[in-house]
Structures are given as structure tokens and as C-alpha cells.
C-alpha positions as CSV (number, residue, x, y, z in Angstrom):
1,M,15.0,-12.7,161.7
2,L,15.6,-9.1,162.4
3,I,14.3,-8.0,165.6
4,T,11.1,-5.7,165.7
5,A,8.3,-5.6,167.7
6,P,6.5,-7.8,168.5
7,C,9.3,-10.5,168.7
8,V,10.5,-12.7,171.4
9,V,14.6,-12.3,171.9
10,S,16.7,-14.2,173.7
11,L,19.2,-12.6,175.7
12,T,22.8,-12.9,177.7
13,W,24.3,-10.0,179.4
14,T,26.8,-8.4,181.7
15,L,25.8,-5.6,183.7
16,S,28.3,-3.6,185.6
17,N,28.3,-0.1,187.2
18,A,30.1,2.9,185.3
19,Q,33.9,2.4,187.2
20,N,33.2,-1.2,185.5
21,Q,32.6,-3.3,188.6
22,P,30.2,-6.2,188.3
23,I,26.3,-6.2,189.3
24,D,24.8,-9.1,187.4
25,E,25.6,-11.7,184.6
26,L,22.8,-13.3,182.9
27,S,24.7,-16.3,181.2
28,E,21.9,-18.4,180.1
29,P,19.6,-17.0,177.3
30,V,16.2,-15.8,178.7
31,E,13.4,-14.8,176.6
32,F,11.9,-11.0,176.7
33,F,9.4,-9.9,174.7
34,Y,10.5,-7.0,172.2
35,G,7.9,-4.3,171.9
36,G,5.8,-4.9,175.2
37,D,6.6,-4.5,178.7
38,D,9.9,-7.2,179.5
39,L,12.9,-4.8,178.4
40,L,13.4,-1.3,179.5
41,P,13.0,1.7,176.7
42,K,16.7,2.2,175.9
43,V,17.5,-1.4,175.6
44,E,15.0,-1.6,173.3
45,E,15.8,0.9,170.8
46,A,19.4,-0.7,171.3
47,L,18.4,-3.9,170.1
48,A,15.9,-2.4,167.0
49,G,16.6,-4.0,163.9
50,R,19.6,-6.6,165.6
51,A,20.2,-10.2,164.6
52,L,21.2,-13.5,166.3
53,G,24.7,-13.3,167.2
54,D,24.2,-9.5,167.8
55,E,26.2,-8.1,170.3
56,I,25.8,-4.4,171.8
57,A,27.1,-2.2,174.9
58,L,25.5,0.3,176.0
59,Q,25.4,3.1,178.7
60,L,22.1,3.7,180.1
61,E,22.3,6.8,182.8
62,P,19.8,6.8,185.5
63,E,17.2,8.6,183.7
64,H,16.9,5.7,181.2
65,A,17.3,2.9,183.9
66,F,15.7,3.1,187.7
67,G,15.3,6.6,188.1
68,D,17.5,9.5,190.3
69,Y,17.5,8.0,193.8
70,R,14.9,9.4,196.0
71,P,15.7,9.8,199.9
72,E,12.0,10.5,200.6
73,L,11.6,6.5,199.6
74,V,13.7,5.7,202.9
75,C,11.8,5.2,205.8
76,F,11.7,3.8,209.3
77,E,9.6,0.9,211.1
78,S,8.5,-0.7,214.2
79,R,10.9,-3.7,214.4
80,A,7.9,-6.3,215.7
81,L,6.0,-5.8,212.5
82,F,8.9,-8.2,211.1
83,P,9.9,-11.0,211.5
84,D,12.5,-12.2,213.4
85,A,15.4,-13.5,211.3
86,V,14.8,-10.0,209.3
87,E,18.5,-8.4,208.1
88,P,20.1,-6.1,205.9
89,G,19.6,-7.4,201.7
90,M,15.9,-9.2,202.8
91,A,13.2,-7.4,200.0
92,F,9.8,-6.9,201.0
93,E,7.0,-6.8,198.7
94,G,5.0,-3.3,199.9
95,L,5.0,-2.3,203.5
96,P,4.1,-4.4,206.7
97,D,0.9,-4.7,208.0
98,G,0.8,-1.7,211.0
99,A,3.2,0.2,208.7
100,T,2.8,4.0,209.8
101,T,5.1,5.8,207.7
102,P,3.1,8.1,205.9
103,G,2.5,9.0,202.2
104,M,5.0,5.9,201.3
105,P,3.9,3.8,198.0
106,R,1.9,0.6,199.6
107,D,3.5,-1.3,196.4
108,A,7.0,-0.9,196.0
109,I,9.5,-3.4,196.8
110,Y,11.2,-2.1,199.9
111,T,14.7,-3.6,200.9
112,V,15.8,-3.7,204.4
113,T,19.1,-1.5,204.9
114,E,19.6,-1.6,208.8
115,V,18.2,-3.1,211.4
116,Y,17.8,-2.0,215.3
117,P,16.5,-3.5,218.6
118,D,13.4,-0.8,217.7
119,H,13.1,-0.1,214.1
120,V,13.8,-1.5,210.8
121,V,15.4,0.9,208.2
122,L,13.3,0.3,204.6
123,D,14.2,1.8,201.2
124,G,11.4,1.7,198.5
125,N,14.4,2.8,195.7
126,H,15.0,0.0,193.0
127,P,18.4,-1.2,194.3
128,L,20.0,0.4,190.9
129,A,18.2,3.7,191.0
130,G,20.8,6.6,191.2
131,I,23.4,4.3,189.3
132,A,24.7,4.7,185.6
133,L,24.8,1.1,184.3
134,R,26.9,-0.9,181.6
135,L,25.4,-3.5,179.6
136,R,26.5,-5.8,177.0
137,I,23.8,-7.7,175.3
138,R,23.9,-10.7,172.7
139,V,21.1,-11.9,171.1
140,R,21.1,-15.5,171.2
141,D,17.7,-15.8,169.6
142,V,14.9,-14.0,167.9
143,R,11.3,-15.8,167.1
144,E,7.8,-14.4,166.3
145,A,5.9,-13.5,169.1
146,T,2.7,-15.9,170.1
147,P,-0.7,-14.4,169.8
148,D,-0.7,-14.8,173.9
149,E,2.4,-12.9,174.2
150,I,1.5,-10.2,172.2
151,D,-1.8,-9.7,174.3
152,A,0.3,-9.8,177.3
153,R,2.8,-7.7,176.0
154,S,5.2,-10.1,178.4
155,V,6.9,-13.6,177.4
156,G,5.6,-14.2,181.2
157,A,7.4,-17.4,182.0
158,S,10.5,-15.4,182.7
159,D,11.0,-14.3,186.4
160,V,13.9,-12.3,185.3
161,S,13.5,-8.4,184.2
162,V,16.0,-6.5,182.1
163,L,18.2,-5.6,185.3
164,P,17.7,-7.5,188.4
165,V,15.3,-6.2,190.7
166,T,16.8,-6.9,194.1
167,P,20.7,-7.2,194.6
168,P,22.9,-9.9,194.1
169,G,22.1,-11.8,197.5
170,A,19.2,-10.3,198.2
171,T,16.1,-12.2,199.3
172,R,12.6,-11.3,198.6
173,H,9.8,-12.2,201.1
């Protein structure tokens, strides 16, 4: 079966930066809905018409992956708003209750970059924003999508996006 929308593809991959330094590896196949919301558009474009066993190498510039790094998404919030065990690398969905930085998106995932006695530095950029990425994908399976998957535009069972949302070793809270 060729990859055409809508279908479900099982993929493995290795991800590195433009200098070939490893970022992530998905060694066990994971299913993604092709033709919906599970894959980046450039990844879908590269998979179009491919089949089981095909291997693809592509480079994704920031504008085709997670966007340019935006310094305005970095903020400082009071240390008192966070758990005692807060440390760099932790990620929080949204700003904590009581956050005071104006104009920050409330629904972003914020990564703790630094912790000081009086404040915590939060970064609302995707951890891979501003980075050119090299992705080597292998198609492990292709199947027809179920009606539920088509309606949802997602496989939904996987907690993996086409690239990691949090950096390796980070914890999400």
C-alpha cells in the first residue's frame, strides 16, 4: 500500500541537528495519521507515495519544523509559584497560577531554563525552535485509517509527535 491520505503509517527515525549531533531516536515503530494532524507538513510531503520499507532523509529548516526562536517567549516568574524541587529541564503546561508576565501565551509548554532564589526563567519556545534538523525516516508499515482516526485526524493513541516536544531527559509537569 502506498502512503496516501488518509492512512496510518508506522515509522522509526533518527533526528539530529545540522551538524549531525543526535537529538532523538525512535527505534520502535510508532503509528501516525497521514493526512491529518500527527506529522509536520514537510514530513508528510516527503512520505507521499512511499511504501513499506522506504527510507527517507530530509533536512527541515526552522520554518518547516518548530519555527524561529522567539526571545519574547522567555519570561521570569516568582520562585514562590513553583514546587520546591523545580529544576532546569522541567516543563510545565501553561504558566503557573499567579504568573504576572503580560502577554505570555497561557497554553504554551514552558521549559525551566534557570532557577534562582527569587525567580525562575521560563522559555515558551519549542525546545527545537530555531534549529535546522536532519531526519532519517524508515516506513515500517502502512495501513488504512479507521473511521474514528479519520474523524479525529489523528491516531491519538501515541504520545509521540513527529519530533520530541520536550528535550531528552526533561520532565513535564
